[in-house]
C-alpha positions in Angstrom: -74.8 -0.6 55.4 -72.6 2.7 53.3 -69.5 1.9 52.5 -70.6 -1.9 51.1 -73.6 -0.3 49.2 -71.3 2.1 47.7 -68.6 0.1 47.0 -71.5 -2.9 45.4 -72.8 0.4 43.4 -69.2 0.7 42.1 -69.3 -2.8 40.7 -72.7 -3.5 39.8 -73.7 0.2 38.5 -77.5 -0.8 39.3 -79.4 0.3 42.4 -81.8 -2.7 42.3 -79.3 -5.1 42.1 -76.7 -3.3 44.9 -79.7 -3.3 47.4 -79.6 -7.3 46.5 -75.8 -7.7 47.4 -75.9 -5.3 50.4 -78.6 -7.9 51.9 -76.5 -10.8 51.0 -73.6 -9.8 51.9 -75.2 -9.2 56.2 -76.7 -12.3 55.7 -73.9 -13.9 54.8 -71.7 -12.2 58.1 -73.3 -14.2 60.5 -71.2 -17.0 59.7 -68.5 -15.6 57.9 -67.2 -13.9 61.7 -68.0 -17.4 63.4 -64.6 -18.2 61.2 -62.5 -15.5 60.5 -60.8 -13.1 63.2 -60.9 -10.0 62.6 -59.1 -7.2 63.5 -60.0 -4.3 61.3 -63.7 -4.8 60.5 -63.3 -2.1 58.1 -61.7 -3.5 55.5 -62.5 -6.9 56.0 -65.6 -5.8 54.6 -64.8 -3.8 52.5 -62.6 -7.0 51.1 -65.6 -9.5 51.6 -68.5 -7.3 49.3 -64.8 -7.2 46.5 -64.8 -10.5 46.1 -68.5 -11.2 46.2 -69.2 -8.4 43.6 -66.6 -10.1 41.8 -67.5 -13.3 41.8 -71.9 -12.5 41.4 -70.1 -10.5 37.7 -67.9 -13.7 37.2 -71.4 -16.2 37.6 -72.5 -18.2 34.4 -75.6 -16.2 35.0 -74.2 -12.8 34.5 -72.0 -13.7 31.1 -74.2 -12.2 28.2 -74.9 -14.4 25.0 -75.5 -12.7 21.6 -76.3 -15.0 18.4 -74.5 -13.6 15.7 -75.0 -13.7 11.6 -72.2 -15.2 10.1 -73.3 -12.7 7.5 -71.9 -10.2 9.0 -68.5 -11.8 9.9 -65.3 -11.2 8.0 -62.3 -13.2 7.8 -59.4 -11.2 9.0 -57.7 -12.7 6.3 -59.6 -11.5 4.2 -60.2 -7.8 5.5 -56.0 -7.3 6.3 -55.9 -8.6 2.2 -58.5 -6.7 1.0 -57.0 -3.4 3.3 -53.7 -3.8 2.0 -54.7 -4.4 -1.4 -56.4 -0.4 -1.3 -53.4 0.4 0.7 -51.3 -0.6 -2.8 -53.5 0.5 -5.5 -53.3 3.9 -3.4 -49.3 4.5 -3.5 -49.4 3.4 -7.4 -51.6 6.4 -8.1 -48.9 8.1 -5.2 -46.2 7.3 -7.3 -47.1 7.5 -11.1 -48.4 11.2 -10.2 -44.9 11.8 -8.4 -43.5 10.1 -11.7 -45.1 12.5 -13.4 -43.7 15.7 -11.5 -40.1 14.7 -12.4 -38.1 16.0 -14.9 -38.0 14.5 -17.7 -34.8 13.1 -17.3 -35.0 11.8 -14.4 -38.2 10.5 -15.2 -36.8 8.4 -18.0 -33.9 6.9 -16.1 -36.1 6.0 -12.9 -38.7 4.0 -15.8 -36.1 2.5 -17.4 -34.0 1.8 -13.7 -36.6 0.2 -11.6 -39.2 -0.5 -14.1 -37.6 -1.8 -16.5 -34.6 -3.3 -15.1 -32.2 -1.7 -16.9 -28.9 -1.4 -15.6 -26.5 2.0 -15.9 -24.4 1.1 -19.6 -27.9 0.2 -21.3 -30.2 2.8 -20.0 -26.7 5.3 -21.0 -27.1 3.6 -24.0 -31.0 4.2 -24.7 -30.9 7.9 -23.5 -27.6 8.6 -24.9 -26.9 10.2 -21.2 -23.5 10.0 -19.9 -22.9 6.9 -16.8 -22.2 9.6 -14.4 -25.4 11.6 -15.7 -27.1 8.4 -15.7 -26.6 7.5 -11.8 -27.3 10.8 -10.5 -30.4 10.9 -12.4 -31.2 8.0 -10.8 -30.5 8.8 -7.4 -32.4 12.4 -7.4 -35.6 11.4 -8.8 -35.3 8.2 -6.2 -35.0 10.9 -3.6 -37.2 13.3 -5.6 -40.3 10.2 -5.8 -39.9 10.0 -1.8 -40.0 13.5 -1.2 -43.5 13.7 -3.0 -44.8 10.4 -1.7 -44.0 11.7 2.0 -45.5 14.5 1.3 -48.9 13.0 -0.6 -49.8 10.7 2.7 
């Protein structure tokens, strides 16, 4: 009886429900033992008890339903979009702050290249920097922005 009660307690975690289950299982034993050939009674009883508990837990009377208010239900799509928009906004703020930390030459060339879509030749004409310097300022600026952005995470 202790074995059956212990197994039931593992599944139900309610002493009164376990006592009822033990009574049900011992009530079934008389009919089950006539039908089944049992070599290892203790193991068989354990499996019978486990199966009984699982069937009880799966029965429709144990399924709990809760009313919900549609006001509290969020669409995953909207929630995802809101989170994505917030994340982008945070990244833009970080980018603005990091852009301000760059040396003037890097700042100017990076803005022209990435924000205004100018090519190296156009940037060289606008700023008066040599083409190789423009390339260097953009590469170094990009690297420094990445370092700054990663550091502000």
